[in-house]
One Martini backbone bead per residue (centre of mass of N, CA, C, O) as a GRO file, in nm:
protein
  204
    1MET     BB    1   0.101   0.032   0.013
    2GLN     BB    2   0.008   0.382  -0.022
    3ALA     BB    3   0.043   0.703   0.033
    4GLY     BB    4  -0.215   0.959   0.041
    5GLN     BB    5  -0.466   1.188  -0.093
    6ASN     BB    6  -0.734   1.361  -0.066
    7ARG     BB    7  -0.922   1.636  -0.147
    8GLY     BB    8  -0.874   1.742   0.164
    9GLY     BB    9  -0.564   1.642   0.241
   10LYS     BB   10  -0.595   1.359   0.353
   11PRO     BB   11  -0.449   1.093   0.457
   12GLN     BB   12  -0.408   0.791   0.278
   13VAL     BB   13  -0.464   0.451   0.149
   14THR     BB   14  -0.314   0.238  -0.082
   15GLU     BB   15  -0.302  -0.061  -0.256
   16THR     BB   16  -0.064  -0.318  -0.225
   17THR     BB   17   0.184  -0.564  -0.277
   18SER     BB   18   0.334  -0.828  -0.077
   19PRO     BB   19   0.541  -1.054   0.009
   20PRO     BB   20   0.564  -1.309   0.198
   21ALA     BB   21   0.705  -1.416   0.455
   22ALA     BB   22   0.876  -1.636   0.602
   23GLY     BB   23   0.621  -1.870   0.698
   24GLN     BB   24   0.390  -1.751   0.553
   25GLU     BB   25   0.089  -1.732   0.442
   26SER     BB   26  -0.124  -1.710   0.212
   27PRO     BB   27  -0.370  -1.478   0.183
   28ALA     BB   28  -0.595  -1.687   0.087
   29LYS     BB   29  -0.565  -1.852   0.383
   30LEU     BB   30  -0.664  -1.607   0.533
   31PRO     BB   31  -0.819  -1.421   0.734
   32ALA     BB   32  -0.936  -1.108   0.719
   33HIS     BB   33  -0.786  -0.985   0.969
   34GLU     BB   34  -0.500  -1.084   0.874
   35ILE     BB   35  -0.483  -0.939   0.605
   36VAL     BB   36  -0.500  -0.655   0.719
   37TYR     BB   37  -0.252  -0.676   0.898
   38GLN     BB   38  -0.041  -0.745   0.676
   39LYS     BB   39  -0.080  -0.488   0.507
   40LEU     BB   40  -0.010  -0.280   0.726
   41ARG     BB   41   0.262  -0.401   0.801
   42ALA     BB   42   0.398  -0.367   0.524
   43GLN     BB   43   0.373  -0.062   0.508
   44ILE     BB   44   0.555  -0.013   0.753
   45LEU     BB   45   0.807  -0.192   0.702
   46PHE     BB   46   0.852  -0.033   0.400
   47GLY     BB   47   0.777   0.285   0.440
   48GLU     BB   48   0.489   0.392   0.316
   49LEU     BB   49   0.464   0.512   0.603
   50VAL     BB   50   0.533   0.797   0.739
   51PRO     BB   51   0.662   0.934   0.994
   52GLY     BB   52   0.380   1.115   1.135
   53GLN     BB   53   0.167   1.010   0.943
   54ALA     BB   54  -0.172   1.042   0.911
   55VAL     BB   55  -0.452   0.816   0.938
   56THR     BB   56  -0.762   0.708   0.885
   57ILE     BB   57  -0.974   0.467   0.971
   58GLN     BB   58  -1.182   0.510   0.746
   59GLY     BB   59  -0.975   0.507   0.517
   60LEU     BB   60  -0.892   0.212   0.560
   61VAL     BB   61  -1.164   0.085   0.515
   62GLU     BB   62  -1.202   0.184   0.220
   63THR     BB   63  -0.924   0.094   0.081
   64LEU     BB   64  -0.949  -0.217   0.187
   65GLY     BB   65  -1.243  -0.330   0.200
   66ALA     BB   66  -1.312  -0.325   0.510
   67GLY     BB   67  -1.400  -0.363   0.815
   68MET     BB   68  -1.386  -0.216   1.119
   69THR     BB   69  -1.297  -0.458   1.292
   70PRO     BB   70  -1.031  -0.554   1.143
   71VAL     BB   71  -0.896  -0.276   1.153
   72ARG     BB   72  -0.891  -0.240   1.459
   73GLU     BB   73  -0.732  -0.498   1.517
   74ALA     BB   74  -0.480  -0.423   1.358
   75ILE     BB   75  -0.417  -0.167   1.515
   76ARG     BB   76  -0.390  -0.294   1.793
   77ARG     BB   77  -0.148  -0.478   1.719
   78LEU     BB   78   0.043  -0.246   1.615
   79ILE     BB   79   0.055  -0.098   1.882
   80SER     BB   80   0.172  -0.337   2.043
   81ASP     BB   81   0.434  -0.341   1.843
   82GLY     BB   82   0.510  -0.020   1.800
   83ALA     BB   83   0.398   0.083   1.494
   84LEU     BB   84   0.162   0.244   1.635
   85MET     BB   85  -0.044   0.548   1.690
   86PHE     BB   86  -0.246   0.756   1.841
   87GLN     BB   87  -0.395   1.095   1.737
   88GLY     BB   88  -0.677   1.125   1.718
   89ASN     BB   89  -0.962   1.147   1.550
   90ARG     BB   90  -0.926   0.862   1.420
   91ARG     BB   91  -0.604   0.842   1.426
   92VAL     BB   92  -0.295   0.725   1.280
   93SER     BB   93   0.064   0.652   1.341
   94VAL     BB   94   0.392   0.663   1.295
   95PRO     BB   95   0.645   0.682   1.485
   96LEU     BB   96   0.878   0.897   1.602
   97LEU     BB   97   1.230   0.877   1.597
   98GLY     BB   98   1.495   0.907   1.788
   99PRO     BB   99   1.826   0.869   1.840
  100GLN     BB  100   1.793   0.666   2.078
  101ASP     BB  101   1.600   0.474   1.942
  102LEU     BB  102   1.787   0.396   1.706
  103GLU     BB  103   2.023   0.293   1.875
  104GLU     BB  104   1.867   0.062   2.013
  105LEU     BB  105   1.772  -0.086   1.760
  106ILE     BB  106   2.050  -0.145   1.640
  107PHE     BB  107   2.162  -0.302   1.879
  108ALA     BB  108   1.942  -0.520   1.891
  109ARG     BB  109   1.974  -0.628   1.606
  110LYS     BB  110   2.268  -0.714   1.617
  111THR     BB  111   2.246  -0.910   1.854
  112ILE     BB  112   2.016  -1.101   1.746
  113GLU     BB  113   2.103  -1.151   1.442
  114CYS     BB  114   2.376  -1.282   1.499
  115GLU     BB  115   2.255  -1.526   1.647
  116LEU     BB  116   2.073  -1.628   1.421
  117ALA     BB  117   2.300  -1.673   1.213
  118ARG     BB  118   2.464  -1.873   1.383
  119ARG     BB  119   2.232  -2.090   1.402
  120ALA     BB  120   2.168  -2.122   1.090
  121THR     BB  121   2.426  -2.209   0.932
  122PRO     BB  122   2.437  -2.531   1.002
  123ARG     BB  123   2.124  -2.568   0.864
  124ILE     BB  124   2.218  -2.515   0.576
  125GLY     BB  125   2.147  -2.594   0.252
  126ALA     BB  126   2.159  -2.598  -0.084
  127ALA     BB  127   1.865  -2.497  -0.130
  128ASP     BB  128   1.891  -2.254   0.059
  129ILE     BB  129   2.116  -2.112  -0.094
  130ASP     BB  130   1.960  -2.074  -0.356
  131GLU     BB  131   1.745  -1.890  -0.233
  132LEU     BB  132   1.941  -1.666  -0.137
  133VAL     BB  133   2.061  -1.603  -0.415
  134THR     BB  134   1.800  -1.512  -0.549
  135ILE     BB  135   1.749  -1.276  -0.358
  136ASP     BB  136   2.025  -1.133  -0.402
  137ASN     BB  137   1.982  -1.075  -0.702
  138ALA     BB  138   1.734  -0.892  -0.656
  139LEU     BB  139   1.886  -0.692  -0.480
  140ASP     BB  140   2.097  -0.603  -0.689
  141LYS     BB  141   1.890  -0.491  -0.889
  142ALA     BB  142   1.773  -0.272  -0.703
  143ILE     BB  143   2.035  -0.116  -0.674
  144ALA     BB  144   2.096  -0.065  -0.982
  145THR     BB  145   1.789   0.077  -1.026
  146GLY     BB  146   1.686   0.238  -0.762
  147ASP     BB  147   1.503   0.034  -0.580
  148VAL     BB  148   1.400   0.086  -0.272
  149ALA     BB  149   1.157  -0.100  -0.223
  150GLY     BB  150   1.292  -0.358  -0.332
  151TYR     BB  151   1.523  -0.365  -0.134
  152LEU     BB  152   1.358  -0.390   0.130
  153VAL     BB  153   1.214  -0.653   0.058
  154GLN     BB  154   1.469  -0.833  -0.004
  155ASN     BB  155   1.615  -0.790   0.262
  156TYR     BB  156   1.396  -0.913   0.438
  157SER     BB  157   1.379  -1.189   0.294
  158PHE     BB  158   1.667  -1.280   0.350
  159HIS     BB  159   1.661  -1.275   0.662
  160THR     BB  160   1.409  -1.457   0.708
  161ALA     BB  161   1.521  -1.703   0.557
  162LEU     BB  162   1.764  -1.742   0.744
  163TYR     BB  163   1.618  -1.740   1.034
  164ALA     BB  164   1.435  -1.996   0.985
  165HIS     BB  165   1.704  -2.189   1.062
  166ALA     BB  166   1.754  -2.131   1.383
  167ASP     BB  167   1.550  -2.241   1.591
  168ALA     BB  168   1.429  -1.933   1.713
  169PRO     BB  169   1.131  -1.802   1.774
  170ILE     BB  170   1.180  -1.575   1.978
  171LEU     BB  171   1.406  -1.424   1.830
  172SER     BB  172   1.251  -1.389   1.563
  173ASP     BB  173   1.021  -1.217   1.679
  174ILE     BB  174   1.194  -0.986   1.780
  175ALA     BB  175   1.326  -0.914   1.510
  176ASP     BB  176   1.059  -0.847   1.361
  177ARG     BB  177   0.978  -0.609   1.547
  178LEU     BB  178   1.228  -0.438   1.488
  179TRP     BB  179   1.180  -0.405   1.187
  180LEU     BB  180   0.904  -0.263   1.214
  181ARG     BB  181   1.024  -0.007   1.368
  182PHE     BB  182   1.263   0.059   1.151
  183GLY     BB  183   1.155   0.079   0.854
  184PRO     BB  184   1.056   0.377   0.814
  185SER     BB  185   1.338   0.510   0.864
  186LEU     BB  186   1.490   0.356   0.642
  187ARG     BB  187   1.328   0.473   0.405
  188VAL     BB  188   1.404   0.766   0.442
  189VAL     BB  189   1.711   0.732   0.417
  190SER     BB  190   1.715   0.580   0.145
  191GLY     BB  191   1.575   0.806  -0.023
  192ARG     BB  192   1.812   1.014   0.020
  193LEU     BB  193   2.075   0.831  -0.070
  194GLY     BB  194   2.028   0.578  -0.215
  195THR     BB  195   2.121   0.262  -0.334
  196GLN     BB  196   2.438   0.300  -0.375
  197SER     BB  197   2.477   0.331  -0.043
  198PHE     BB  198   2.426   0.044   0.011
  199PRO     BB  199   2.483  -0.219   0.196
  200ASP     BB  200   2.637  -0.543   0.059
  201ARG     BB  201   2.678  -0.852   0.263
  202HIS     BB  202   2.528  -1.122   0.176
  203LYS     BB  203   2.767  -1.296   0.049
  204ASP     BB  204   2.918  -1.336   0.331
   0.00000   0.00000   0.00000
């Protein structure tokens, strides 16, 4: 989904599609409330909703073609995840992160994700390596073509595919929540710097 504005200048959301993360079911197999949650989550994760930009709950209901109940449930879960906050007047937004928030998130990600990678490495087979290489090739293409959104999606896909082999569901869940909170700020920075400045150490 992408953020937009209606005729009155109020931010709204339009729908796009994102590939499911490793281990997630296809959207067609999910109940309606979970589909709404995954769509909003993807929008936040890949920075399509800018930190501090408010969207109306009614706007989400209309653009998603969903009922008020599943939209409210998705918002409740995302607030619990630390990915959304209420703004009043039936609006929600992605929280703005300060320097200390970003420092803590980066530290936490490095600590947990290094451990996940360490646990996953001995469990990876030839077919798994082929999958990671395919994702990395798509990531390289996104960098070469300046596709910021594509880079963020493929980067997330690479890491989740790797961590799926760690056999550490608690650590994986924590890492995923950290990605969710960090994603919007990463998109802002990435958009300013361009893809050519992105570090690409996935082949290592």
